[in-house]
C-alpha angles and dihedrals in degrees: 000000000000090000092054092048090048090052089049092050093049090047090049090049094051095041092049090053092050093045095051090048092051092047092050092050094046092050089067097039090051090061092059091044092051094047090049094048120348095174090218120097095208091054091050089049092052093047089051091051096051098029134248096268094050092044091050092048091049094047092046089052091052091047091048092052092048091049091049090052094045093050093047093049092044091051091053093045089053090062089062094044092044093046092051090046092052092046091053096043096052089053094056117098090236095032098106093086092048097050090076098057090043087050090052089051090052091047090052088049091053090049092049095045101044106023110028106028100053095058091042089056095044096045092041092054089049089055095051111115092002115132114248096211105106096020112244113244093244091059091078091051090048090051092051093049091046091050090048091050093049093046093049091047090052091049090049092049092048091051089048091053090050092049091048090050092049092048093049094047097050117106113261 
């Protein structure tokens, strides 16, 4: 039973990571889709009143704030999922070898939550409504932090897939 719940937790962890990433990306793509063809006359009317550039800036700000919230909440939820996963894995007869990769996943989570995410949020808020031509100096730092976050998330997810595979392949 513990093995099955551990597999479920790892699957939940990986799927949550993928889902939050897809939602964050789609939040921004949806802005361009809406501005191209909202399909609602009142929306088109409002965009026309305030202008395309201002509407895009406003909608990007809302999407950015939602993404910041989603990533923060997801990071905190991962501590619960990861803690339960570790607790289950160390209780398995063959769990000693899997506690290390789960520990690495938790270490990446700590790094993302307390080292990478706070400056992404602070720098990102500082970039809201700032013209991009010429690019502001903090945009490069934001890009590096965002790439680091994404890379660490992919590494964590890959480790999670491997742990899930190992858990599901072990003899019952």
